[in-house]
TORPA-4810 file (N, C-alpha, C, O; in nm, 3 decimals):
<nodes>
NODE_1_2.136_0.840_-0.937_2.003_0.895_-0.938_1.961_0.921_-0.795_2.012_0.857_-0.703_X
NODE_2_1.869_1.017_-0.774_1.823_1.052_-0.640_1.671_1.054_-0.636_1.604_1.080_-0.736_X
NODE_3_1.618_1.026_-0.516_1.475_1.034_-0.493_1.452_1.066_-0.346_1.544_1.062_-0.266_X
NODE_4_1.329_1.098_-0.312_1.292_1.128_-0.174_1.201_1.018_-0.123_1.107_0.978_-0.191_X
NODE_5_1.230_0.968_-0.001_1.141_0.873_0.064_1.126_0.912_0.210_1.223_0.914_0.286_X
NODE_6_1.002_0.944_0.248_0.972_0.983_0.386_1.065_1.098_0.426_1.056_1.207_0.369_X
NODE_7_1.151_1.077_0.523_1.239_1.184_0.571_1.382_1.170_0.521_1.475_1.223_0.582_X
NODE_8_1.400_1.098_0.412_1.535_1.073_0.362_1.552_1.116_0.216_1.459_1.112_0.136_X
NODE_9_1.674_1.157_0.186_1.720_1.171_0.048_1.792_1.041_0.013_1.886_1.002_0.082_X
NODE_10_1.747_0.974_-0.093_1.800_0.842_-0.128_1.881_0.855_-0.258_1.832_0.909_-0.357_X
NODE_11_2.003_0.805_-0.255_2.092_0.814_-0.370_2.129_0.674_-0.419_2.179_0.591_-0.343_X
NODE_12_2.104_0.648_-0.548_2.150_0.526_-0.612_2.273_0.561_-0.693_2.270_0.655_-0.773_X
NODE_13_2.381_0.488_-0.675_2.511_0.531_-0.725_2.567_0.443_-0.838_2.518_0.333_-0.862_X
NODE_14_2.669_0.494_-0.905_2.730_0.422_-1.016_2.798_0.293_-0.973_2.817_0.203_-1.054_X
NODE_15_2.836_0.284_-0.846_2.903_0.162_-0.797_2.805_0.059_-0.743_2.846_-0.040_-0.684_X
NODE_16_2.674_0.082_-0.764_2.573_-0.015_-0.723_2.529_-0.002_-0.578_2.454_-0.087_-0.530_X
NODE_17_2.572_0.100_-0.508_2.533_0.120_-0.369_2.413_0.212_-0.361_2.387_0.292_-0.451_X
NODE_18_2.338_0.200_-0.249_2.224_0.289_-0.221_2.246_0.348_-0.083_2.270_0.275_0.013_X
NODE_19_2.239_0.479_-0.073_2.262_0.546_0.055_2.146_0.638_0.089_2.092_0.706_0.002_X
NODE_20_2.110_0.639_0.217_2.002_0.724_0.269_2.065_0.836_0.353_2.147_0.811_0.441_X
NODE_21_2.025_0.961_0.324_2.074_1.077_0.398_1.955_1.151_0.459_1.844_1.149_0.404_X
NODE_22_1.979_1.216_0.573_1.875_1.307_0.622_1.889_1.438_0.546_1.978_1.451_0.461_X
NODE_23_1.803_1.534_0.574_1.804_1.657_0.496_1.911_1.757_0.541_1.916_1.871_0.495_X
NODE_24_1.997_1.710_0.633_2.119_1.785_0.665_2.239_1.720_0.599_2.354_1.755_0.627_X
NODE_25_2.211_1.623_0.509_2.311_1.549_0.433_2.403_1.465_0.521_2.520_1.442_0.490_X
NODE_26_2.347_1.419_0.632_2.417_1.323_0.717_2.370_1.183_0.678_2.250_1.156_0.672_X
NODE_27_2.465_1.094_0.653_2.427_0.960_0.611_2.361_0.885_0.726_2.408_0.888_0.839_X
NODE_28_2.251_0.816_0.694_2.171_0.747_0.795_2.180_0.594_0.777_2.190_0.520_0.874_X
NODE_29_2.175_0.550_0.651_2.181_0.406_0.624_2.241_0.385_0.485_2.239_0.474_0.400_X
NODE_30_2.294_0.266_0.465_2.356_0.235_0.337_2.341_0.086_0.305_2.340_0.000_0.393_X
NODE_31_2.329_0.059_0.176_2.318_-0.078_0.126_2.429_-0.093_0.022_2.416_-0.044_-0.090_X
NODE_32_2.536_-0.160_0.059_2.658_-0.160_-0.022_2.704_-0.299_-0.064_2.808_-0.311_-0.128_X
NODE_33_2.628_-0.402_-0.031_2.669_-0.538_-0.068_2.560_-0.606_-0.149_2.528_-0.723_-0.127_X
NODE_34_2.503_-0.531_-0.243_2.392_-0.583_-0.323_2.438_-0.643_-0.456_2.358_-0.703_-0.528_X
NODE_35_2.566_-0.626_-0.489_2.622_-0.678_-0.615_2.548_-0.623_-0.737_2.521_-0.695_-0.833_X
NODE_36_2.515_-0.495_-0.730_2.450_-0.428_-0.842_2.554_-0.352_-0.923_2.660_-0.316_-0.873_X
NODE_37_2.521_-0.326_-1.050_2.601_-0.233_-1.129_2.538_-0.095_-1.111_2.470_-0.072_-1.011_X
NODE_38_2.559_-0.004_-1.203_2.506_0.131_-1.190_2.355_0.131_-1.166_2.280_0.074_-1.244_X
NODE_39_2.313_0.196_-1.059_2.170_0.201_-1.023_2.097_0.294_-1.119_2.138_0.409_-1.138_X
NODE_40_1.989_0.244_-1.178_1.913_0.322_-1.275_1.780_0.371_-1.220_1.730_0.475_-1.263_X
NODE_41_1.721_0.297_-1.124_1.589_0.336_-1.075_1.566_0.277_-0.936_1.615_0.168_-0.905_X
NODE_42_1.492_0.350_-0.852_1.453_0.305_-0.718_1.304_0.336_-0.702_1.260_0.448_-0.727_X
NODE_43_1.227_0.236_-0.658_1.083_0.254_-0.640_1.041_0.196_-0.505_1.067_0.079_-0.477_X
NODE_44_0.978_0.279_-0.421_0.939_0.237_-0.287_0.794_0.189_-0.284_0.708_0.239_-0.357_X
NODE_45_0.769_0.091_-0.198_0.634_0.042_-0.175_0.551_0.152_-0.109_0.605_0.242_-0.045_X
NODE_46_0.419_0.145_-0.127_0.328_0.242_-0.065_0.296_0.206_0.080_0.220_0.276_0.146_X
NODE_47_0.354_0.097_0.130_0.328_0.054_0.268_0.400_0.146_0.367_0.488_0.223_0.329_X
NODE_48_0.361_0.137_0.493_0.425_0.218_0.596_0.571_0.176_0.614_0.603_0.058_0.606_X
NODE_49_0.660_0.273_0.637_0.800_0.240_0.664_0.814_0.146_0.782_0.742_0.158_0.882_X
NODE_50_0.907_0.052_0.772_0.930_-0.045_0.877_1.068_-0.023_0.939_1.162_0.013_0.869_X
NODE_51_1.081_-0.045_1.071_1.210_-0.023_1.137_1.313_-0.128_1.095_1.278_-0.241_1.063_X
NODE_52_1.438_-0.088_1.097_1.546_-0.180_1.061_1.584_-0.270_1.176_1.657_-0.368_1.158_X
NODE_53_1.535_-0.238_1.296_1.572_-0.315_1.414_1.453_-0.329_1.508_1.367_-0.241_1.513_X
NODE_54_1.449_-0.439_1.580_1.341_-0.461_1.678_1.358_-0.373_1.801_1.270_-0.369_1.886_X
NODE_55_1.470_-0.304_1.811_1.492_-0.217_1.926_1.386_-0.109_1.936_1.355_-0.059_2.044_X
NODE_56_1.330_-0.075_1.820_1.224_0.027_1.818_1.107_-0.015_1.906_1.043_0.068_1.970_X
NODE_57_1.079_-0.145_1.909_0.967_-0.196_1.986_1.002_-0.213_2.133_0.916_-0.248_2.215_X
NODE_58_1.128_-0.187_2.167_1.171_-0.202_2.306_1.188_-0.068_2.374_1.256_-0.056_2.476_X
NODE_59_1.127_0.033_2.318_1.125_0.164_2.383_1.227_0.264_2.332_1.233_0.375_2.383_X
NODE_60_1.307_0.227_2.233_1.405_0.321_2.180_1.334_0.430_2.102_1.231_0.406_2.040_X
NODE_61_1.391_0.550_2.106_1.331_0.665_2.038_1.313_0.634_1.890_1.406_0.589_1.823_X
NODE_62_1.194_0.659_1.839_1.162_0.631_1.700_1.256_0.703_1.605_1.294_0.647_1.502_X
NODE_63_1.295_0.826_1.638_1.381_0.904_1.549_1.522_0.848_1.538_1.596_0.883_1.447_X
NODE_64_1.559_0.760_1.630_1.693_0.701_1.629_1.699_0.571_1.551_1.806_0.512_1.537_X
NODE_65_1.586_0.527_1.499_1.580_0.401_1.424_1.560_0.431_1.276_1.470_0.506_1.238_X
NODE_66_1.642_0.371_1.194_1.624_0.384_1.050_1.499_0.307_1.008_1.483_0.190_1.042_X
NODE_67_1.410_0.374_0.935_1.285_0.314_0.890_1.262_0.347_0.744_1.278_0.462_0.701_X
NODE_68_1.224_0.246_0.666_1.187_0.272_0.528_1.094_0.162_0.479_1.092_0.052_0.534_X
NODE_69_1.019_0.191_0.377_0.935_0.090_0.313_1.023_-0.002_0.228_1.135_0.035_0.192_X
NODE_70_0.972_-0.120_0.198_1.043_-0.207_0.105_1.060_-0.134_-0.028_0.974_-0.054_-0.067_X
NODE_71_1.171_-0.161_-0.096_1.192_-0.091_-0.223_1.262_-0.179_-0.325_1.333_-0.273_-0.292_X
NODE_72_1.238_-0.144_-0.451_1.295_-0.217_-0.563_1.402_-0.131_-0.630_1.385_-0.010_-0.646_X
NODE_73_1.510_-0.195_-0.668_1.620_-0.127_-0.735_1.648_-0.197_-0.867_1.648_-0.320_-0.873_X
NODE_74_1.671_-0.121_-0.972_1.715_-0.180_-1.099_1.850_-0.121_-1.137_1.881_-0.006_-1.105_X
NODE_75_1.931_-0.203_-1.206_2.062_-0.154_-1.249_2.072_-0.160_-1.401_1.978_-0.201_-1.468_X
NODE_76_2.186_-0.118_-1.454_2.202_-0.107_-1.599_2.210_-0.243_-1.668_2.206_-0.250_-1.791_X
NODE_77_2.222_-0.351_-1.590_2.223_-0.485_-1.648_2.086_-0.552_-1.643_2.074_-0.673_-1.660_X
NODE_78_1.982_-0.471_-1.618_1.843_-0.518_-1.617_1.812_-0.612_-1.503_1.724_-0.697_-1.515_X
NODE_79_1.882_-0.599_-1.392_1.851_-0.678_-1.273_1.758_-0.597_-1.183_1.781_-0.478_-1.160_X
NODE_80_1.652_-0.662_-1.132_1.558_-0.600_-1.039_1.574_-0.667_-0.904_1.562_-0.789_-0.894_X
NODE_81_1.602_-0.589_-0.801_1.632_-0.644_-0.668_1.539_-0.581_-0.563_1.515_-0.460_-0.565_X
NODE_82_1.487_-0.664_-0.472_1.405_-0.617_-0.360_1.493_-0.600_-0.237_1.565_-0.692_-0.199_X
NODE_83_1.485_-0.483_-0.176_1.560_-0.455_-0.053_1.463_-0.412_0.057_1.360_-0.350_0.030_X
NODE_84_1.498_-0.445_0.181_1.415_-0.412_0.296_1.499_-0.345_0.403_1.621_-0.362_0.407_X
NODE_85_1.435_-0.268_0.489_1.507_-0.193_0.591_1.589_-0.283_0.683_1.697_-0.245_0.728_X
NODE_86_1.539_-0.404_0.711_1.608_-0.494_0.803_1.744_-0.540_0.750_1.829_-0.583_0.828_X
NODE_87_1.764_-0.532_0.618_1.892_-0.574_0.561_2.005_-0.481_0.603_2.122_-0.521_0.601_X
NODE_88_1.971_-0.359_0.641_2.074_-0.265_0.687_2.142_-0.316_0.814_2.261_-0.294_0.834_X
NODE_89_2.066_-0.384_0.901_2.119_-0.435_1.027_2.175_-0.578_1.013_2.235_-0.630_1.106_X
NODE_90_2.154_-0.639_0.898_2.199_-0.776_0.878_2.352_-0.784_0.882_2.421_-0.697_0.830_X
NODE_91_2.403_-0.890_0.945_2.548_-0.906_0.959_2.606_-0.992_0.847_2.711_-0.960_0.792_X
NODE_92_2.538_-1.102_0.814_2.591_-1.193_0.714_2.584_-1.130_0.574_2.477_-1.090_0.530_X
NODE_93_2.699_-1.120_0.505_2.702_-1.057_0.372_2.606_-1.121_0.272_2.547_-1.051_0.189_X
NODE_94_2.591_-1.253_0.279_2.505_-1.322_0.183_2.359_-1.281_0.196_2.282_-1.289_0.100_X
NODE_95_2.320_-1.237_0.316_2.181_-1.197_0.341_2.158_-1.048_0.318_2.044_-1.002_0.316_X
NODE_96_2.268_-0.972_0.301_2.254_-0.828_0.285_2.227_-0.787_0.141_2.194_-0.671_0.115_X
NODE_97_2.242_-0.880_0.048_2.234_-0.843_-0.093_2.092_-0.832_-0.145_2.072_-0.794_-0.261_X
NODE_98_1.991_-0.865_-0.064_1.852_-0.854_-0.107_1.805_-0.975_-0.184_1.869_-1.080_-0.184_X
NODE_99_1.692_-0.959_-0.252_1.629_-1.070_-0.321_1.611_-1.034_-0.468_1.548_-0.934_-0.502_X
NODE_100_1.666_-1.117_-0.554_1.654_-1.093_-0.697_1.512_-1.123_-0.743_1.462_-1.234_-0.724_X
NODE_101_1.447_-1.024_-0.802_1.309_-1.037_-0.850_1.306_-1.078_-0.996_1.227_-1.164_-1.035_X
NODE_102_1.391_-1.019_-1.076_1.392_-1.048_-1.220_1.530_-1.016_-1.276_1.596_-0.921_-1.233_X
NODE_103_1.572_-1.096_-1.373_1.695_-1.066_-1.445_1.687_-1.132_-1.582_1.601_-1.216_-1.606_X
NODE_104_1.776_-1.093_-1.668_1.782_-1.158_-1.798_1.709_-1.088_-1.910_1.707_-1.139_-2.022_X
NODE_105_1.647_-0.970_-1.885_1.584_-0.895_-1.993_1.695_-0.845_-2.086_1.797_-0.794_-2.040_X
NODE_106_1.673_-0.859_-2.216_1.778_-0.825_-2.313_1.780_-0.676_-2.344_1.781_-0.636_-2.461_X
NODE_107_1.779_-0.596_-2.243_1.788_-0.451_-2.258_1.808_-0.393_-2.119_1.757_-0.447_-2.020_X
NODE_108_1.881_-0.285_-2.111_1.893_-0.217_-1.983_1.757_-0.163_-1.940_1.681_-0.111_-2.022_X
NODE_109_1.726_-0.175_-1.811_1.601_-0.122_-1.757_1.624_0.025_-1.723_1.716_0.059_-1.648_X
NODE_110_1.541_0.111_-1.777_1.559_0.254_-1.755_1.473_0.307_-1.640_1.505_0.412_-1.583_X
NODE_111_1.365_0.237_-1.605_1.278_0.285_-1.496_1.182_0.175_-1.454_1.148_0.087_-1.533_X
NODE_112_1.139_0.180_-1.328_1.037_0.089_-1.278_0.939_0.166_-1.191_0.971_0.272_-1.139_X
NODE_113_0.818_0.112_-1.177_0.717_0.170_-1.087_0.633_0.056_-1.032_0.608_-0.043_-1.101_X
NODE_114_0.588_0.071_-0.909_0.506_-0.030_-0.843_0.360_0.013_-0.845_0.329_0.127_-0.811_X
NODE_115_0.271_-0.077_-0.886_0.128_-0.048_-0.887_0.082_-0.017_-0.745_0.121_-0.088_-0.652_X
NODE_116_-0.001_0.087_-0.724_-0.040_0.127_-0.589_-0.131_0.028_-0.517_-0.143_0.033_-0.394_X
NODE_117_-0.196_-0.064_-0.590_-0.292_-0.154_-0.527_-0.263_-0.302_-0.552_-0.298_-0.386_-0.470_X
NODE_118_-0.201_-0.334_-0.663_-0.178_-0.474_-0.700_-0.029_-0.505_-0.706_0.055_-0.415_-0.708_X
NODE_119_0.003_-0.634_-0.708_0.143_-0.677_-0.709_0.198_-0.675_-0.851_0.237_-0.778_-0.905_X
NODE_120_0.200_-0.556_-0.910_0.239_-0.542_-1.051_0.350_-0.439_-1.061_0.346_-0.332_-1.000_X
NODE_121_0.451_-0.473_-1.141_0.558_-0.380_-1.174_0.541_-0.333_-1.317_0.510_-0.411_-1.407_X
NODE_122_0.563_-0.204_-1.338_0.579_-0.152_-1.473_0.728_-0.133_-1.494_0.794_-0.062_-1.417_X
NODE_123_0.782_-0.196_-1.596_0.926_-0.194_-1.622_0.949_-0.134_-1.760_0.900_-0.187_-1.860_X
NODE_124_1.024_-0.025_-1.766_1.055_0.039_-1.893_1.198_0.005_-1.932_1.289_0.013_-1.849_X
NODE_125_1.217_-0.033_-2.057_1.350_-0.067_-2.106_1.406_0.042_-2.195_1.332_0.116_-2.259_X
NODE_126_1.538_0.050_-2.198_1.603_0.155_-2.277_1.581_0.137_-2.427_1.600_0.231_-2.503_X
NODE_127_1.542_0.017_-2.469_1.514_-0.006_-2.611_1.369_0.028_-2.647_1.327_0.005_-2.760_X
NODE_128_1.295_0.081_-2.551_1.163_0.133_-2.583_1.046_0.043_-2.553_0.943_0.054_-2.619_X
NODE_129_1.058_-0.047_-2.456_0.943_-0.130_-2.420_0.896_-0.098_-2.279_0.973_-0.048_-2.196_X
NODE_130_0.770_-0.129_-2.253_0.715_-0.122_-2.118_0.651_-0.257_-2.090_0.565_-0.304_-2.165_X
NODE_131_0.694_-0.319_-1.982_0.651_-0.453_-1.947_0.577_-0.448_-1.814_0.626_-0.389_-1.718_X
NODE_132_0.459_-0.510_-1.807_0.387_-0.525_-1.681_0.406_-0.668_-1.632_0.385_-0.763_-1.706_X
NODE_133_0.446_-0.681_-1.507_0.483_-0.812_-1.454_0.435_-0.828_-1.310_0.453_-0.737_-1.229_X
NODE_134_0.373_-0.942_-1.277_0.326_-0.971_-1.142_0.441_-1.030_-1.062_0.485_-1.142_-1.089_X
NODE_135_0.491_-0.956_-0.962_0.609_-1.001_-0.889_0.577_-1.101_-0.777_0.668_-1.151_-0.712_X
NODE_136_0.449_-1.130_-0.755_0.412_-1.235_-0.662_0.399_-1.368_-0.737_0.457_-1.469_-0.697_X
NODE_137_0.323_-1.367_-0.844_0.305_-1.488_-0.923_0.429_-1.521_-1.006_0.455_-1.637_-1.038_X
NODE_138_0.504_-1.417_-1.042_0.625_-1.430_-1.125_0.590_-1.494_-1.259_0.482_-1.468_-1.312_X
NODE_139_0.678_-1.577_-1.313_0.649_-1.637_-1.443_0.656_-1.536_-1.555_0.732_-1.439_-1.548_X
NODE_140_0.576_-1.559_-1.659_0.577_-1.473_-1.777_0.508_-1.339_-1.748_0.436_-1.326_-1.649_X
NODE_141_0.530_-1.240_-1.835_0.459_-1.113_-1.822_0.308_-1.136_-1.822_0.259_-1.239_-1.869_X
NODE_142_0.234_-1.038_-1.771_0.089_-1.048_-1.760_0.028_-1.082_-1.896_0.066_-1.026_-1.998_X
NODE_143_-0.066_-1.173_-1.894_-0.133_-1.220_-2.017_-0.187_-1.103_-2.099_-0.242_-1.008_-2.044_X
NODE_144_-0.171_-1.111_-2.230_-0.221_-1.013_-2.326_-0.153_-0.878_-2.318_-0.195_-0.782_-2.384_X
NODE_145_-0.047_-0.868_-2.238_0.026_-0.742_-2.235_0.171_-0.771_-2.204_0.213_-0.766_-2.088_X
NODE_146_0.246_-0.800_-2.305_0.387_-0.832_-2.284_0.477_-0.709_-2.301_0.546_-0.669_-2.208_X
NODE_147_0.475_-0.650_-2.421_0.561_-0.536_-2.446_0.483_-0.425_-2.515_0.391_-0.451_-2.594_X
NODE_148_0.521_-0.304_-2.485_0.475_-0.192_-2.566_0.598_-0.133_-2.630_0.682_-0.076_-2.560_X
NODE_149_0.612_-0.147_-2.763_0.729_-0.096_-2.834_0.701_0.046_-2.881_0.593_0.076_-2.933_X
NODE_150_0.798_0.132_-2.863_0.784_0.269_-2.914_0.798_0.269_-3.066_0.808_0.163_-3.128_X
NODE_151_0.799_0.385_-3.123_0.812_0.396_-3.267_0.942_0.331_-3.314_1.031_0.305_-3.234_X
NODE_152_0.951_0.305_-3.444_1.068_0.242_-3.503_1.196_0.310_-3.455_1.211_0.432_-3.464_X
NODE_153_1.287_0.227_-3.403_1.411_0.282_-3.347_1.494_0.355_-3.452_1.581_0.435_-3.417_X
NODE_154_1.469_0.328_-3.579_1.545_0.393_-3.686_1.481_0.523_-3.733_1.534_0.592_-3.821_X
NODE_155_1.366_0.556_-3.675_1.297_0.677_-3.719_1.371_0.802_-3.670_1.454_0.795_-3.579_X
NODE_156_1.339_0.915_-3.732_1.405_1.040_-3.697_1.380_1.077_-3.551_1.267_1.066_-3.503_X
NODE_157_1.484_1.121_-3.482_1.476_1.164_-3.341_1.433_1.052_-3.248_1.372_1.078_-3.144_X
NODE_158_1.463_0.927_-3.282_1.422_0.815_-3.198_1.489_0.818_-3.062_1.431_0.772_-2.963_X
NODE_159_1.613_0.873_-3.055_1.683_0.879_-2.927_1.605_0.962_-2.826_1.606_0.932_-2.707_X
NODE_160_1.539_1.068_-2.873_1.464_1.154_-2.783_1.342_1.089_-2.724_1.287_1.138_-2.626_X
NODE_161_1.297_0.977_-2.784_1.177_0.911_-2.738_1.205_0.791_-2.647_1.113_0.718_-2.611_X
NODE_162_1.330_0.773_-2.610_1.363_0.665_-2.516_1.294_0.690_-2.383_1.295_0.803_-2.333_X
NODE_163_1.233_0.587_-2.325_1.163_0.601_-2.198_1.264_0.618_-2.083_1.358_0.540_-2.071_X
NODE_164_1.243_0.719_-2.001_1.337_0.747_-1.892_1.275_0.734_-1.753_1.349_0.719_-1.655_X
NODE_165_1.143_0.739_-1.742_1.077_0.728_-1.611_0.932_0.684_-1.632_0.870_0.718_-1.732_X
NODE_166_0.880_0.607_-1.537_0.740_0.566_-1.540_0.682_0.579_-1.400_0.753_0.565_-1.301_X
NODE_167_0.552_0.606_-1.392_0.484_0.619_-1.262_0.336_0.593_-1.280_0.273_0.647_-1.371_X
NODE_168_0.279_0.508_-1.193_0.135_0.482_-1.196_0.059_0.602_-1.139_0.110_0.672_-1.051_X
NODE_169_-0.062_0.624_-1.189_-0.153_0.718_-1.124_-0.201_0.654_-0.993_-0.188_0.533_-0.976_X
NODE_170_-0.257_0.732_-0.899_-0.296_0.677_-0.768_-0.390_0.556_-0.774_-0.384_0.470_-0.687_X
NODE_171_-0.476_0.549_-0.875_-0.566_0.434_-0.884_-0.510_0.321_-0.971_-0.573_0.216_-0.985_X
NODE_172_-0.394_0.342_-1.031_-0.329_0.238_-1.110_-0.384_0.220_-1.249_-0.340_0.131_-1.321_X
NODE_173_-0.480_0.302_-1.289_-0.544_0.283_-1.419_-0.459_0.335_-1.535_-0.476_0.291_-1.649_X
NODE_174_-0.369_0.427_-1.505_-0.286_0.486_-1.609_-0.140_0.490_-1.565_-0.109_0.487_-1.445_X
NODE_175_-0.052_0.498_-1.663_0.091_0.509_-1.635_0.144_0.633_-1.705_0.125_0.651_-1.826_X
NODE_176_0.210_0.719_-1.629_0.277_0.835_-1.688_0.415_0.790_-1.736_0.492_0.733_-1.659_X
NODE_177_0.444_0.817_-1.860_0.569_0.772_-1.922_0.649_0.894_-1.967_0.603_0.972_-2.050_X
NODE_178_0.768_0.910_-1.912_0.855_1.021_-1.949_0.956_0.976_-2.053_1.004_0.863_-2.050_X
NODE_179_0.988_1.066_-2.146_1.081_1.035_-2.252_1.203_1.127_-2.245_1.200_1.232_-2.181_X
NODE_180_1.308_1.085_-2.311_1.434_1.160_-2.307_1.419_1.301_-2.362_1.493_1.391_-2.323_X
NODE_181_1.324_1.320_-2.453_1.306_1.453_-2.513_1.223_1.547_-2.425_1.188_1.657_-2.468_X
NODE_182_1.191_1.504_-2.302_1.117_1.589_-2.209_0.967_1.575_-2.218_0.894_1.642_-2.145_X
NODE_183_0.919_1.489_-2.307_0.775_1.470_-2.324_0.721_1.369_-2.223_0.789_1.272_-2.189_X
NODE_184_0.600_1.393_-2.174_0.530_1.300_-2.085_0.407_1.248_-2.157_0.326_1.325_-2.207_X
NODE_185_0.394_1.115_-2.162_0.279_1.054_-2.228_0.199_0.975_-2.126_0.253_0.929_-2.025_X
NODE_186_0.070_0.959_-2.152_-0.021_0.890_-2.061_-0.065_0.760_-2.125_-0.125_0.760_-2.233_X
NODE_187_-0.035_0.647_-2.059_-0.066_0.517_-2.115_-0.171_0.445_-2.031_-0.163_0.444_-1.909_X
NODE_188_-0.270_0.385_-2.096_-0.369_0.303_-2.029_-0.303_0.174_-1.985_-0.250_0.101_-2.068_X
NODE_189_-0.306_0.144_-1.854_-0.234_0.026_-1.803_-0.302_-0.105_-1.840_-0.242_-0.211_-1.827_X
NODE_190_-0.426_-0.099_-1.886_-0.496_-0.220_-1.925_-0.475_-0.254_-2.073_-0.467_-0.372_-2.109_X
NODE_191_-0.465_-0.154_-2.156_-0.455_-0.179_-2.300_-0.316_-0.150_-2.356_-0.282_-0.198_-2.464_X
NODE_192_-0.237_-0.072_-2.284_-0.106_-0.034_-2.335_-0.109_0.074_-2.440_-0.008_0.099_-2.506_X
NODE_193_-0.224_0.139_-2.459_-0.238_0.243_-2.560_-0.212_0.381_-2.500_-0.259_0.411_-2.390_X
NODE_194_-0.139_0.463_-2.572_-0.117_0.600_-2.529_-0.241_0.684_-2.560_-0.302_0.669_-2.665_X
NODE_195_-0.276_0.773_-2.466_-0.389_0.861_-2.487_-0.351_0.975_-2.580_-0.239_1.027_-2.575_X
NODE_196_-0.445_1.013_-2.665_-0.422_1.123_-2.756_-0.459_1.254_-2.686_-0.572_1.272_-2.640_X
NODE_197_-0.362_1.344_-2.679_-0.382_1.472_-2.611_-0.385_1.584_-2.715_-0.315_1.579_-2.816_X
NODE_198_-0.465_1.685_-2.688_-0.471_1.799_-2.778_-0.340_1.877_-2.779_-0.296_1.928_-2.882_X
NODE_199_-0.278_1.883_-2.660_-0.150_1.953_-2.647_-0.049_1.861_-2.580_-0.078_1.809_-2.472_X
NODE_200_0.066_1.837_-2.640_0.166_1.749_-2.578_0.211_1.801_-2.442_0.225_1.922_-2.422_X
NODE_201_0.235_1.709_-2.349_0.288_1.746_-2.219_0.440_1.743_-2.228_0.500_1.636_-2.246_X
NODE_202_0.503_1.860_-2.216_0.648_1.867_-2.225_0.702_1.955_-2.115_0.642_2.057_-2.081_X
NODE_203_0.816_1.917_-2.059_0.880_1.998_-1.956_0.971_2.103_-2.017_0.996_2.207_-1.956_X
NODE_204_1.022_2.074_-2.138_1.111_2.170_-2.202_1.125_2.137_-2.350_1.116_2.020_-2.389_X
NODE_205_1.145_2.238_-2.431_1.173_2.218_-2.573_1.323_2.217_-2.601_1.365_2.203_-2.716_X
NODE_206_1.401_2.231_-2.497_1.546_2.232_-2.514_1.600_2.091_-2.513_1.553_2.007_-2.436_X
NODE_207_1.697_2.063_-2.596_1.757_1.932_-2.603_1.851_1.910_-2.485_1.910_2.005_-2.433_X
NODE_208_1.864_1.785_-2.443_1.957_1.754_-2.335_1.901_1.772_-2.196_1.976_1.777_-2.099_X
NODE_209_1.766_1.781_-2.184_1.704_1.796_-2.054_1.599_1.686_-2.034_1.480_1.714_-2.027_X
NODE_210_1.643_1.561_-2.024_1.548_1.450_-2.010_1.487_1.445_-1.872_1.544_1.497_-1.776_X
NODE_211_1.369_1.383_-1.861_1.306_1.356_-1.732_1.364_1.224_-1.680_1.364_1.124_-1.752_X
NODE_212_1.412_1.224_-1.556_1.474_1.102_-1.502_1.413_1.063_-1.370_1.453_0.963_-1.310_X
</nodes>
């Protein structure tokens, strides 16, 4: 999967590695010792990018220092890992693998998003749930909102309704939820209820073009 962060093209790969390229496709930084399986989603913090080395503060040209915001990565085994720019310069392999935030969900995680104001993750599972979780307090999912299950998995065209991407609105009050069939739904982040729209939001009526 690919995404854009600041001045980089970021690629999450099938071998569990994450690589940052400039827009001339020259590799700038890489995270290759995270012990991840296939990368499914990458979500960056809204904070300012931080340098990977203290050399930046010693007068080195800013453009020569790799800088990125903290980011979360999920893989196909439902592991959520926190990575930081400083890990790129880390020498010890044990310290380069990042920090495990969550694991053990009984479904592959298909997408994650970070709340713009609070320490909350929205986690979408391939089996059709959306989980809100406080990554500072940790523990159980947020009270009164554990899972949002999609329609019966045995219903007609259920595969097309698998959640493929999630994103908070700027104020965090709503979550945009993309489905495999190209439809985008709007969910209230407080109640977990989808808003009823007069006209469905769809990117395409053609099959095989999911939003990722």
